[in-house]
C-alpha positions in Angstrom: 0.0 0.0 0.0 1.2 3.5 -0.9 1.4 5.5 2.3 2.7 9.1 2.8 3.4 10.2 6.4 3.3 14.0 6.8 2.7 16.6 9.4 -0.8 16.6 10.8 -2.3 20.0 10.1 -5.7 21.6 10.1 -6.1 20.6 6.4 -7.0 17.1 7.8 -9.3 18.4 10.6 -12.5 16.8 9.4 -10.9 13.5 8.5 -9.0 13.4 11.8 -12.2 13.9 13.8 -14.1 11.4 11.7 -11.5 8.7 12.3 -11.4 9.6 16.0 -15.2 9.3 16.2 -15.1 5.9 14.5 -12.7 4.7 17.1 -14.9 6.1 19.9 -18.0 4.5 18.4 -16.3 1.0 18.3 -15.9 1.3 22.1 -12.4 0.1 22.7 -10.3 3.1 21.9 -10.9 5.7 24.5 -13.1 6.8 27.4 -14.2 9.7 25.3 -17.8 9.6 24.0 -17.5 12.3 21.4 -14.6 13.6 19.4 -13.4 17.1 20.4 -13.6 20.1 18.1 -10.6 20.7 15.9 -9.7 23.8 18.1 -9.7 21.6 21.2 -7.7 18.8 19.5 -5.2 21.3 18.1 -4.7 23.1 21.4 -4.1 19.8 23.3 -1.6 18.3 20.9 2.1 19.1 20.4 2.5 20.5 16.9 5.9 18.9 16.3 4.7 15.5 17.3 1.6 14.8 15.3 1.5 13.0 11.9 -1.0 12.0 9.2 -0.8 8.9 7.1 -2.5 9.4 3.7 -3.1 6.9 0.9 -2.2 7.4 -2.8 -5.5 9.2 -3.3 -4.6 11.7 -0.5 -7.3 10.5 1.9 -6.4 10.2 5.5 -5.9 6.6 6.7 -4.7 7.4 10.2 -3.1 9.9 12.5 -0.9 10.0 15.6 -0.5 12.9 18.1 1.3 13.5 21.4 0.6 15.7 24.3 2.7 16.7 27.3 2.0 14.7 30.4 2.9 17.5 32.8 4.2 21.1 32.9 6.7 20.1 35.7 10.3 20.2 34.4 11.0 16.7 35.6 8.6 15.4 32.9 9.8 17.6 30.1 10.9 14.4 28.2 7.7 12.5 28.6 4.7 12.6 26.3 1.5 10.6 26.0 0.2 9.7 22.5 -2.9 8.5 20.7 -2.9 6.7 17.3 -6.1 6.0 15.3 -6.5 4.2 12.0 -9.5 4.4 9.7 -11.4 1.1 9.9 -10.8 0.3 6.2 -7.0 0.7 6.6 -6.4 -1.5 9.6 -4.0 -4.3 9.4 -2.0 -2.6 6.6 0.9 -1.2 8.7 -0.5 2.3 9.1 -0.2 2.5 12.8 3.3 1.1 12.7 4.4 3.8 10.2 2.8 6.5 12.4 4.6 5.2 15.5 7.9 5.2 13.6 7.4 8.9 12.7 6.5 9.7 16.3 9.5 8.0 17.7 11.8 9.8 15.2 10.4 13.2 16.0 10.4 12.7 19.8 13.9 11.4 19.9 15.1 14.3 17.8 13.5 16.6 20.3 15.2 14.9 23.3 12.0 13.2 24.5 12.9 10.0 26.4 9.5 8.4 27.1 6.4 8.0 25.0 3.5 6.5 27.0 -0.1 5.4 26.4 -3.0 3.8 28.1 -4.9 1.1 26.0 -7.9 -0.9 26.8 -6.9 -4.6 27.2 -9.6 -5.6 24.7 -7.8 -3.6 22.0 -5.4 -6.5 21.1 -4.4 -5.0 17.7 -3.2 -1.8 19.4 -1.3 -3.6 22.1 0.4 -5.8 19.4 1.5 -2.9 17.2 2.8 -1.0 20.2 4.8 -4.1 21.2 6.3 -4.3 17.7 7.3 -0.6 18.0 9.2 -1.2 21.2 6.7 -0.4 23.8 6.5 -2.4 27.0 3.7 -3.0 29.4 4.2 -1.2 32.7 1.0 -2.6 34.3 -2.7 -2.5 34.4 -4.8 0.2 36.0 -7.8 -1.8 37.1 -11.3 -0.3 37.1 -9.7 3.1 36.4 -12.9 4.6 34.9 -16.4 3.9 33.8 -17.2 3.7 30.1 -20.9 3.6 29.3 -21.6 2.6 32.9 -19.0 -0.3 32.9 -15.8 -0.2 34.8 -12.8 -0.5 32.4 -9.1 -1.4 32.9 -6.3 0.3 31.1 -3.0 -1.2 30.2 -0.2 1.3 30.6 2.6 1.1 28.0 5.8 3.1 27.5 8.7 3.3 25.1 11.9 4.5 26.6 14.3 5.9 24.0 17.7 4.1 23.9 19.2 7.2 22.3 18.4 9.7 25.0 20.6 9.5 28.1 
């Protein structure tokens, strides 16, 4: 599959939010129940660490974005990320390519840890993260309710071997 990974800009706003909402609707991607507005999304994500994956036709197949975990200086090298792939593009390496782009950009910026929380039922996401060098830190049991049901979250991190 032809895949171009580029900076994620407002030009993709509608497609980003549609892919995000598709993940929300499936029920195993996030505690969120509706996608944010583009302004909310844009304000929450680090501009240098968000990428779009588009097919040969230019349509968005997936996206990845990172956010700071804290304003405290001790956590300056730690980000949390989300990666979403359009349902028709899953299983084609899109998430893996997006994770590669994120790792490259964060390491270049001196970021030493990328973390994420993933529902344990989301086996595909756990697998692609493992292939990208993420390790399971543990499980936060019954961390929140999602549609009235207690849900667990598996915590993962990738520590950069290049940042000392």
